[in-house]
Every structure is written in structure tokens, then in C-alpha cells.
C-alpha positions as CSV (number, residue, x, y, z in Angstrom):
1,M,243.1,-79.2,134.6
2,S,242.4,-75.9,136.4
3,F,239.3,-73.8,136.1
4,E,241.3,-71.1,134.4
5,K,242.9,-73.4,131.8
6,N,239.6,-75.1,131.2
7,F,237.5,-72.0,130.6
8,I,239.4,-68.7,130.2
9,K,242.7,-69.4,128.5
10,S,241.5,-70.2,124.9
11,E,240.7,-67.3,122.6
12,N,237.5,-67.0,120.6
13,N,236.8,-64.8,117.6
14,N,234.7,-62.2,119.3
15,E,234.0,-60.2,116.1
16,S,232.4,-63.2,114.4
17,S,230.2,-63.9,117.5
18,L,228.9,-60.3,117.3
19,V,228.2,-60.8,113.6
20,L,226.0,-63.8,114.5
21,E,224.2,-61.7,117.1
22,R,223.5,-59.0,114.5
23,E,221.9,-61.7,112.3
24,K,219.6,-62.8,115.1
25,G,218.0,-59.5,116.1
26,V,217.8,-55.7,115.7
27,G,217.0,-52.6,117.7
28,E,217.1,-52.7,121.5
29,N,217.9,-56.4,121.7
30,L,220.9,-55.9,119.4
31,K,222.1,-53.0,121.6
32,K,221.8,-55.1,124.7
33,K,223.7,-58.0,123.1
34,E,226.5,-55.7,122.0
35,M,226.7,-54.2,125.5
36,N,226.9,-57.7,127.0
37,H,229.8,-58.5,124.6
38,E,231.9,-55.6,125.7
39,F,235.6,-56.4,126.6
40,L,235.5,-60.0,125.4
41,Y,239.2,-60.3,124.7
42,G,240.0,-63.6,126.4
43,A,242.5,-64.0,129.2
44,E,245.7,-64.3,127.1
45,K,245.0,-61.2,125.2
46,L,244.2,-59.3,128.4
47,R,247.5,-60.4,129.9
48,S,249.3,-59.0,126.8
49,F,247.5,-55.7,127.2
50,K,248.4,-55.6,130.9
51,L,252.1,-56.1,130.1
52,S,252.2,-54.0,127.0
53,K,254.2,-50.8,126.7
54,K,251.8,-49.3,124.1
55,P,249.6,-46.7,125.8
56,E,246.5,-47.7,123.8
57,E,246.8,-51.4,124.9
58,R,247.5,-50.5,128.5
59,A,244.4,-48.3,128.3
60,I,242.3,-51.3,127.3
61,Y,243.5,-53.3,130.3
62,E,242.9,-50.4,132.6
63,A,239.3,-50.1,131.2
64,V,238.7,-53.8,132.0
65,E,240.2,-53.4,135.5
66,K,237.9,-50.4,136.2
67,K,234.9,-52.2,134.9
68,V,235.5,-55.3,137.1
69,E,236.1,-53.1,140.1
70,E,232.7,-51.4,139.5
71,L,230.9,-54.7,139.1
72,T,232.3,-56.2,142.3
73,K,232.4,-53.1,144.6
74,K,228.7,-53.5,145.5
75,S,229.2,-57.1,146.6
76,K,232.1,-56.6,149.0
77,L,232.1,-58.6,152.2
78,D,231.1,-56.8,155.4
79,V,234.0,-58.5,157.3
80,F,234.1,-56.5,160.5
81,D,230.4,-56.0,161.0
82,T,229.9,-59.7,160.5
83,I,232.6,-60.6,163.0
84,I,231.0,-58.3,165.6
85,K,227.6,-59.7,165.0
86,L,228.7,-63.4,165.1
87,R,230.8,-62.8,168.3
88,A,227.8,-61.1,169.9
89,K,225.9,-64.4,169.3
90,G,228.7,-66.5,170.7
91,E,230.0,-67.7,167.4
92,T,233.8,-68.3,167.3
93,N,234.3,-69.8,163.8
94,W,233.7,-66.6,162.0
95,K,236.6,-67.1,159.5
96,E,234.9,-70.1,158.0
97,K,231.5,-68.5,158.0
98,L,232.6,-65.3,156.3
99,L,234.1,-66.8,153.2
100,E,232.6,-70.2,152.8
101,E,229.0,-69.3,153.7
102,N,229.1,-66.4,151.3
103,I,230.1,-68.8,148.5
104,D,227.6,-71.4,149.6
105,K,224.8,-68.8,149.4
106,L,225.8,-68.0,145.9
107,I,225.8,-71.6,144.9
108,K,222.4,-72.2,146.5
109,K,221.0,-69.1,144.8
110,Y,222.2,-69.7,141.3
111,G,222.4,-73.5,141.1
112,Y,224.5,-75.5,138.7
113,S,222.8,-74.9,135.4
114,D,225.3,-75.4,132.5
115,E,222.8,-73.9,130.0
116,T,223.6,-70.3,131.0
117,L,226.9,-68.6,130.1
118,L,228.2,-65.8,132.4
119,V,227.8,-63.4,129.5
120,D,224.0,-63.8,129.7
121,L,223.8,-62.7,133.3
122,N,222.9,-59.2,134.4
123,E,225.7,-57.0,135.9
124,E,224.5,-57.3,139.5
125,T,224.5,-61.1,139.4
126,L,227.8,-61.2,137.6
127,G,229.4,-58.8,140.1
128,Q,228.2,-61.1,143.0
129,L,229.7,-64.2,141.3
130,L,233.0,-62.6,140.5
131,Q,233.5,-61.0,144.0
132,P,234.8,-64.1,145.8
133,L,237.6,-64.5,143.2
134,R,241.0,-62.9,143.4
135,K,241.7,-59.9,141.3
136,E,243.5,-61.5,138.4
137,L,241.0,-64.3,138.1
138,R,238.1,-61.9,138.3
139,E,239.4,-60.0,135.3
140,N,240.4,-63.1,133.3
141,T,236.9,-64.6,133.9
142,Y,235.2,-61.4,132.9
143,V,236.9,-61.1,129.5
144,A,236.2,-64.7,128.8
145,R,232.6,-64.8,130.2
146,D,231.1,-65.7,126.7
147,R,232.6,-69.2,127.1
148,V,232.2,-69.9,130.8
149,P,229.1,-71.9,131.7
150,L,227.5,-70.8,135.0
151,G,227.4,-74.3,136.4
152,K,231.0,-75.1,135.9
153,F,232.1,-71.7,137.1
154,I,230.2,-72.3,140.4
155,K,231.7,-75.8,140.8
156,E,235.3,-74.9,139.9
157,G,235.7,-71.1,140.1
158,L,233.9,-70.6,143.4
159,G,235.2,-73.9,144.7
160,R,238.8,-72.5,144.4
161,A,237.8,-69.3,146.2
162,K,237.1,-71.4,149.3
163,D,240.9,-71.9,149.6
164,D,241.3,-68.2,150.3
165,V,241.9,-66.8,153.8
166,L,241.4,-63.5,155.6
167,V,244.4,-61.5,156.8
168,F,244.7,-58.2,158.6
169,H,246.8,-55.0,158.0
170,V,246.9,-52.0,160.3
171,S,247.5,-48.5,159.2
172,P,247.7,-45.0,160.7
173,E,246.0,-43.6,157.6
174,K,242.8,-44.2,155.6
175,I,243.9,-46.1,152.5
176,K,242.4,-44.7,149.3
177,D,244.5,-45.9,146.4
178,G,245.6,-49.4,147.5
179,L,248.1,-50.6,149.9
180,K,251.5,-48.9,150.0
181,P,254.7,-49.4,152.1
182,G,255.7,-47.0,154.7
183,D,258.6,-44.5,154.2
184,G,261.8,-46.3,153.5
185,E,260.0,-49.7,153.4
186,N,259.8,-52.2,150.5
187,Y,257.3,-54.5,152.3
188,I,253.8,-54.4,153.6
189,Y,253.1,-56.3,156.8
190,F,250.0,-58.2,157.9
191,S,248.8,-60.8,160.3
192,S,246.7,-63.9,159.8
193,D,245.5,-63.7,163.4
194,L,243.1,-60.9,164.4
195,K,244.2,-61.4,168.1
196,R,247.9,-60.8,167.2
197,L,248.1,-57.8,165.0
198,F,251.3,-56.0,164.3
199,N,251.9,-53.6,167.2
200,L,251.8,-50.3,165.4
201,N,251.2,-47.6,168.1
202,T,249.7,-45.1,165.6
203,A,247.3,-47.6,164.0
204,K,243.9,-46.0,163.3
205,Y,242.4,-48.5,160.9
206,I,242.3,-52.3,160.5
207,Y,242.0,-53.7,156.9
208,A,240.8,-57.1,156.0
209,L,242.4,-58.7,152.9
210,R,241.7,-62.0,151.2
211,V,244.7,-64.0,149.9
212,D,245.4,-67.5,148.6
213,K,246.6,-70.0,151.2
214,S,249.6,-71.1,149.1
215,R,250.8,-67.5,148.7
216,L,250.2,-66.9,152.4
217,A,252.6,-69.7,153.4
218,K,255.4,-68.2,151.2
219,S,255.0,-64.8,152.9
220,L,255.6,-65.9,156.5
221,Y,257.8,-63.5,158.3
222,C,259.8,-64.0,161.5
223,A,259.4,-66.8,164.1
224,A,255.7,-66.1,164.9
225,N,253.3,-68.2,162.8
226,C,250.9,-65.3,162.1
227,F,253.1,-62.5,160.8
228,H,253.6,-62.1,157.0
229,R,255.0,-59.5,154.6
230,I,254.8,-59.0,150.9
231,L,256.8,-56.9,148.5
232,A,255.1,-53.7,147.6
233,T,255.4,-54.7,143.9
234,D,253.2,-57.8,144.6
235,V,250.5,-55.9,146.6
236,K,248.2,-55.5,143.5
237,D,247.1,-59.1,144.0
238,Y,245.9,-58.6,147.5
239,L,242.3,-57.3,147.6
240,I,241.1,-55.1,150.5
241,E,237.7,-56.6,151.5
242,D,236.8,-54.3,154.3
243,S,238.1,-51.7,156.9
244,I,237.2,-50.5,160.3
245,K,238.2,-47.3,162.2
246,I,239.6,-47.9,165.7
247,F,240.0,-44.4,166.9
248,S,237.9,-41.4,167.9
249,E,239.3,-38.0,168.7
250,G,236.6,-37.3,171.3
251,D,236.4,-40.8,172.9
252,P,239.5,-42.2,174.5
253,G,237.8,-45.5,175.1
254,Y,236.7,-46.0,171.5
255,R,239.8,-48.0,170.5
256,K,239.4,-50.6,173.3
257,S,235.7,-50.9,172.7
258,V,236.1,-51.7,169.0
259,L,238.9,-54.1,169.6
260,D,236.9,-55.9,172.3
261,S,233.9,-56.3,170.0
262,L,236.1,-57.8,167.4
263,G,238.1,-60.0,169.8
264,A,241.2,-58.2,168.3
265,D,244.4,-57.2,169.9
266,F,248.0,-56.1,169.2
267,N,251.0,-58.4,169.7
268,T,253.3,-56.3,171.9
269,S,256.2,-58.6,171.4
270,Y,256.7,-57.8,167.7
271,S,256.2,-54.7,165.5
272,P,256.8,-54.0,161.9
273,A,259.9,-51.9,161.0
274,S,257.9,-48.7,160.9
275,G,256.6,-49.4,164.5
276,R,260.1,-50.1,165.8
277,A,261.4,-46.9,164.2
278,E,258.6,-45.0,165.8
279,S,259.3,-46.5,169.2
280,F,263.0,-45.8,168.9
281,M,262.4,-42.1,168.0
282,K,259.9,-41.7,170.8
283,Q,262.4,-43.2,173.3
284,K,265.2,-41.1,171.9
285,N,263.2,-37.9,172.2
286,Q,262.3,-38.7,175.8
287,E,265.9,-39.2,176.7
288,E,266.9,-35.9,175.1
289,D,264.1,-34.1,176.9
290,R,265.3,-35.6,180.2
291,F,268.8,-34.1,179.8
292,S,267.8,-30.8,178.2
293,L,267.8,-27.6,180.2
């Protein structure tokens, strides 16, 4: 049985657990306990809030979503800085080190104690532990943290996170509110190979995303084994881990310098639809200029 089914599917009576806490203590300890027990809806109820058409229930889900984002934001992976540092030392297996070593450090730091529940951890620690999980599992775990033992979470929850892989998306713009498709597009494109990025001439940023291997296989796009695309409606499940700027207005050599330090490059044999449209329009304009008076 999966980690999620084991620990975060069943519902508890959260109100009764709070009553017990009130009987145990008063004052500051009581306030702390009540704060720790915020948003303990359970995964099934959270899903119903997420799908609900009632504004008040959608608002509850959005509050949970915002809270989990705040908890995990401080623990984001420094993907590109780490790649640059590892490559400078001659390391080539940075993909494994980035994800697996981060999880191994957490396991070593917090051990396998089954006596502690996630709800009893401080927010900084909880954010560090939730960070390696995918978005939905982060949220489901958070709202069921009063029934998830730390030890089993580390063995099963973080163990599953090791099945994730890093992929890369290029964009001409700084992404502020999540990934969005280009004009007239229904898909978002990315590459699983940093050395073969989509050849978007106007790319100014590279984004690192973490996805599940099984989902990655289903999103394979065209003959190359590194290019993928996902429907814009599914992009909410793909978390942006990190980004790096690859342009500088005052330094023409900046792009090449950054790409070289990452060991990154663009595959000139294939471009996303937006890149092909851009190339076509550029060529068309050049031809028109050639024959204009």
C-alpha cells in the first residue's frame, strides 16, 4: 500500500483531538497546540475543497495551498548554483546528487523516530521535509500531519521523492505566476537534457522543474528522447525548483558564459512551435526587406 493510502487518506475527527488538547493544558501551550492543529482536514476533505464550486470551500483549499507554499519556499533547491559548483569540481553526476543527496541529508538529520508526528515539528523543519514532495502530496501530507509518524514519512514519503527527475524549460520572460503556454499554444515544452534544450532564440531564462518519472515518460514529444510537452491544464503539478538568467543587456558574452558553466546548450535541430513561428516570421521579414524599395 502506498505512503499516501497508508497515512493521509483516512479522516480523523480533528475537533475531538483539539478538545483533548484543551483538557491537557492552558495559556501559551494551548495556543501553540491550536496553531499546530491548523488546517487538519485530511487529504480526502482537502480534495473535495479543491474541486468544490462553493467559494468558501475553494477559499479553504487556497489557504492551505498558500500555507504550504510559504513553508517550502525557504527550502527550495539551488539547482543551477549547485550544478555550476559541482561541474567546477569535475563532478558529472549532478542530477543524482541534487535530488538524492538532499533527501539523504534530511534522513540523516532527522532519523527514523516513529515517536514523533509531523504535527509536532516546528514549521522550518516541516517545510524542509515537505519540500522534496510533489505539490499535491505536500498539501495532502500537510493536512494529515497529525497522523503521519516522522519515521515512516522519511522511509516512504521521502523514498518516493527519489523517483523524481529534473527537467528544464526555457522562456523569454521571467515567470512570476507559474508556467503558462505561449500565444496560441495549448502545451508547455521542456527537455530532460540540459545539453539539448528547446532552441528558443529569444530564451532569457532557464527553469528547473521536478517531475515524476512515470509522468515524464507519458509526456515524451517527437522522435528525440529528451523533449517533452504537457497540457497547460496539467502544469499545476509541475513545481519550479529554480531559475537562472542567461542574458545581460550590457554583456554580449554573458549567455555563452552561463551556458558553458552549466554545460548547457540548445538543440538546433528542433524547436517548440513558438520558436518555429518566430524563425518563420524572421525569415519572412528578411525576404520582404530584400525585395522592398
